[in-house]
C-alpha positions as CSV (number, residue, x, y, z in Angstrom):
1,M,0.0,0.1,0.0
2,S,2.6,2.5,0.9
3,L,4.0,1.9,-2.9
4,F,0.6,3.1,-4.1
5,V,1.1,6.4,-1.7
6,W,4.6,6.8,-2.9
7,V,3.4,7.1,-6.8
8,M,0.2,9.0,-6.1
9,M,2.5,11.4,-4.4
10,G,4.8,11.5,-7.1
11,I,2.2,12.6,-9.5
12,A,0.9,14.9,-7.4
13,V,4.3,16.8,-7.7
14,W,4.6,16.4,-11.2
15,H,1.3,18.6,-11.6
16,F,3.5,21.2,-10.4
17,A,5.9,21.0,-13.4
18,V,3.5,22.9,-15.4
19,W,5.0,26.1,-13.6
20,V,8.8,25.5,-15.2
21,P,9.9,25.9,-18.6
22,D,9.4,22.3,-20.3
23,K,12.7,21.4,-21.0
24,F,12.4,18.1,-19.2
25,W,14.4,14.9,-20.4
26,G,11.8,13.2,-22.4
27,G,9.1,16.2,-22.3
28,I,6.6,16.0,-19.7
29,V,5.9,12.5,-20.0
30,G,9.7,12.3,-18.9
31,A,9.1,14.8,-16.2
32,F,6.1,12.0,-15.2
33,V,8.2,9.5,-15.4
34,A,11.1,10.9,-13.5
35,A,8.6,12.3,-10.4
36,I,7.1,8.7,-9.9
37,I,10.3,6.9,-9.8
38,G,12.2,9.3,-7.9
39,A,9.5,9.3,-5.5
40,V,9.6,5.5,-5.3
41,I,13.3,5.2,-4.6
42,V,13.2,7.8,-2.2
43,G,10.4,6.5,0.1
44,F,11.4,3.1,-0.4
45,C,14.7,3.9,1.1
46,L,13.3,5.6,3.7
47,A,11.0,3.4,5.0
48,G,13.8,0.9,5.7
49,F,13.5,-0.8,2.1
50,K,10.8,-2.8,2.6
51,I,6.5,-2.1,1.4
52,I,4.1,-1.0,4.4
53,G,1.0,-2.7,4.4
54,R,-2.5,-0.9,4.5
55,H,-2.8,-0.8,8.4
56,D,0.6,0.7,9.6
57,L,0.3,3.5,7.0
58,Y,0.8,7.0,8.4
59,I,0.9,10.7,6.8
60,G,4.7,11.0,6.9
61,L,4.8,8.2,4.4
62,A,3.2,10.3,1.5
63,L,5.6,13.2,2.7
64,E,8.7,11.1,2.7
65,A,7.8,11.1,-1.5
66,I,8.0,14.5,-1.9
67,P,11.9,14.9,-1.9
68,G,12.1,12.2,-4.4
69,A,9.7,13.6,-6.7
70,L,11.5,17.2,-6.6
71,I,15.1,15.7,-6.8
72,A,14.1,13.5,-10.1
73,L,12.2,16.5,-11.4
74,A,15.3,18.7,-11.0
75,A,17.7,16.1,-12.3
76,S,15.1,15.6,-15.5
77,W,15.1,19.0,-16.3
78,Y,18.8,19.7,-15.8
79,F,19.8,16.8,-18.2
80,G,17.2,18.3,-20.7
81,R,18.5,21.6,-20.6
82,H,21.7,20.3,-21.2
83,F,21.1,18.0,-24.0
84,E,19.0,21.1,-25.7
85,A,21.8,23.0,-25.4
86,H,24.3,20.5,-26.8
87,P,23.0,18.3,-29.2
88,R,24.8,15.3,-30.4
89,R,26.1,15.4,-33.9
90,R,24.7,13.0,-36.2
91,H,26.9,10.4,-37.5
92,R,26.7,10.1,-41.4
93,G,28.8,7.1,-42.1
94,P,32.0,6.6,-43.1
95,R,33.9,9.6,-44.9
96,P,35.3,9.1,-48.4
97,A,39.2,8.7,-48.7
98,R,40.6,11.5,-49.6
99,S,43.0,11.1,-52.9
100,R,46.0,13.1,-53.2
101,A,47.0,14.4,-56.5
């Protein structure tokens, strides 16, 4: 049940991504995935690497996922901004050999 709480909190934090310029790695869908993964990873680590059942939930579990979602969104935004500023060069195949005449 705690996994469900962490995913929902990641989605809730993701909704605030509309207030920053869309430079996320993978666009808004990449930000969605990053927020969920970040919330789940940090929530799982703070819960002692176990999934807490329905009867042991408390409000702190939801709050533990917020930093993970924010960190993941920030990382996605910085990676996206970097890749937008420095695009990869396209490889066009082998170059023909030059003849020296």
